[in-house]
C-alpha positions as MATLAB code, in Angstrom:
seq = 'MLPKADWSHLIPHAGSMCLLDAVLAWDEKTIHAISAGHARADNPLRDEHGLHAVHLAEYGAQAMAVHGALLARDRGVEEARPGRLVSLRDMQLQEEYVDQLDGRLDVHAECLYSDDSGAQYTFRVEHRGHLLATGRTAVIYAAG';
ca = [
      -0.501  -13.986    7.789;
       0.791  -13.886    4.217;
       4.531  -13.149    3.924;
       5.863  -11.003    1.089;
       7.094  -14.097   -0.790;
       3.469  -15.237   -1.127;
       2.227  -12.164   -3.055;
       5.107   -9.898   -4.160;
       5.223  -11.486   -7.632;
       1.583  -10.443   -8.125;
       2.253   -6.677   -8.024;
       4.405   -4.517  -10.291;
       6.489   -3.116   -7.390;
       9.869   -4.831   -7.134;
      12.986   -4.839   -4.995;
      13.200   -2.125   -2.372;
      10.206   -0.376   -3.962;
       7.973   -3.191   -2.688;
       7.327   -1.404    0.611;
       5.028   -3.814    2.431;
       6.403   -6.741    4.431;
       3.365   -8.945    5.043;
      -0.422   -9.099    4.922;
      -1.974   -9.765    8.314;
      -5.571  -10.048    7.118;
      -7.694   -9.466    4.051;
     -11.175  -10.158    2.762;
     -13.266   -9.135   -0.250;
     -13.280   -5.438    0.732;
     -10.320   -4.789    3.066;
      -6.659   -5.482    3.660;
      -4.348   -4.987    6.643;
      -0.652   -5.025    5.753;
       2.454   -4.175    7.760;
       5.823   -2.630    7.001;
       8.939   -1.813    8.951;
      10.813   -0.402    5.935;
       9.917    3.201    6.772;
      12.874    3.266    9.184;
      15.427    1.797    6.767;
      18.163    4.165    5.610;
      17.877    2.672    2.091;
      14.133    3.305    1.752;
      13.819    4.479   -1.889;
      11.391    7.280   -0.936;
      13.637    8.722    1.746;
      15.633   11.924    1.190;
      18.351   13.656    3.237;
      15.730   14.774    5.794;
      14.131   11.361    6.244;
      10.893    9.788    5.050;
       8.226   12.462    4.710;
       4.736   11.367    5.711;
       3.362   12.269    2.275;
       5.005    9.046    1.059;
       2.575    7.062    3.196;
       0.222    7.482    0.239;
       2.480    5.034   -1.613;
       2.120    2.548    1.246;
      -1.643    2.881    0.932;
      -1.496    2.499   -2.842;
       0.625   -0.634   -2.517;
      -1.858   -2.128   -0.062;
      -4.484   -1.411   -2.698;
      -2.371   -3.193   -5.344;
      -1.806   -6.217   -3.117;
      -5.508   -6.410   -2.288;
      -6.482   -6.313   -5.963;
      -3.835   -8.930   -6.770;
      -5.052  -11.275   -4.021;
      -8.611  -10.955   -5.297;
      -7.410  -11.645   -8.851;
      -5.447  -14.682   -7.654;
      -8.641  -16.061   -6.122;
     -10.076  -15.851   -9.657;
      -7.072  -17.742  -11.087;
      -4.927  -14.793  -12.263;
      -1.286  -15.212  -11.197;
       0.369  -12.258  -12.937;
       0.924   -8.635  -12.007;
      -1.575   -6.212  -13.475;
      -0.043   -2.771  -13.988;
      -2.125    0.225  -13.100;
      -1.682    3.964  -12.991;
      -2.457    5.905   -9.840;
      -4.592    8.745  -11.171;
      -6.002   10.344   -8.056;
      -5.050   11.044   -4.469;
      -7.708   12.920   -2.511;
      -8.550   13.955    1.013;
      -5.069   13.109    2.271;
      -4.476   14.090    5.865;
      -1.128   13.785    7.609;
      -0.662   13.765   11.371;
       3.165   13.781   11.344;
       5.765   15.387    9.099;
       8.408   12.627    9.038;
       7.931    8.973    9.945;
      11.390    7.400    9.632;
      12.177    7.828   13.347;
       9.185    5.742   14.433;
      10.299    2.362   15.747;
       8.469   -0.845   15.021;
       6.037   -1.415   12.225;
       3.459    0.598   10.349;
      -0.046   -0.811    9.987;
      -1.459   -0.100    6.538;
      -5.199   -0.519    6.024;
      -7.099   -0.149    2.758;
     -10.761   -0.547    1.923;
     -12.134   -1.009   -1.578;
     -14.923    1.412   -2.387;
     -15.338    0.361   -6.009;
     -13.583   -1.956   -8.436;
     -14.145   -3.216  -11.969;
     -12.022   -4.275  -14.950;
     -10.980   -0.686  -15.709;
      -9.950    0.526  -12.253;
     -10.598    0.852   -8.543;
     -11.081    3.340   -5.723;
      -9.889    2.771   -2.170;
      -9.571    4.597    1.104;
      -6.471    3.987    3.176;
      -5.063    4.743    6.583;
      -1.604    4.227    8.026;
      -1.067    3.844   11.768;
       1.855    3.380   14.126;
       1.095    1.698   17.457;
      -2.542    2.774   17.193;
      -1.667    6.402   16.358;
      -3.096    7.612   13.042;
      -0.376    8.917   10.705;
      -2.159    9.363    7.371;
      -5.480    8.855    5.629;
      -6.602    9.359    2.062;
      -8.500    8.104   -0.947;
      -6.852    6.774   -4.101;
      -7.962    5.740   -7.547;
      -6.161    3.591  -10.088;
      -6.831    2.911  -13.754;
      -5.592   -0.427  -15.062;
      -3.511   -0.613  -18.209;
      -5.354   -1.940  -21.237;
      -4.623   -5.558  -21.745;
];
């Protein structure tokens, strides 16, 4: 397991907007992260009704960012690489709000394609084995 302190400096998300708590497993193509912040009253994506499941796309995108950062670190890069989320496709939600779910969320992402200009991933978010959200995201990295 990799705690947040091990990788949070590698992604551009900071403070309460860094939604993932730890990485349970990762390899060249996949990552499995966890988060319990969906239930926090101070979650930055939460509104007066709670945390809408559509925001699980951000959890998936952050897993994607952490995965890319861990791969970059293996190549000797120790700095955050900003990117712009440019596509969210095929998103399916199984719940409307997720803030009342106790325990942790399991966030899985799989890299479909990656190069120096961007990446595409699929993601899924589960709670106690129950599928909450799935989708496909694409990011373009800032020129640098």
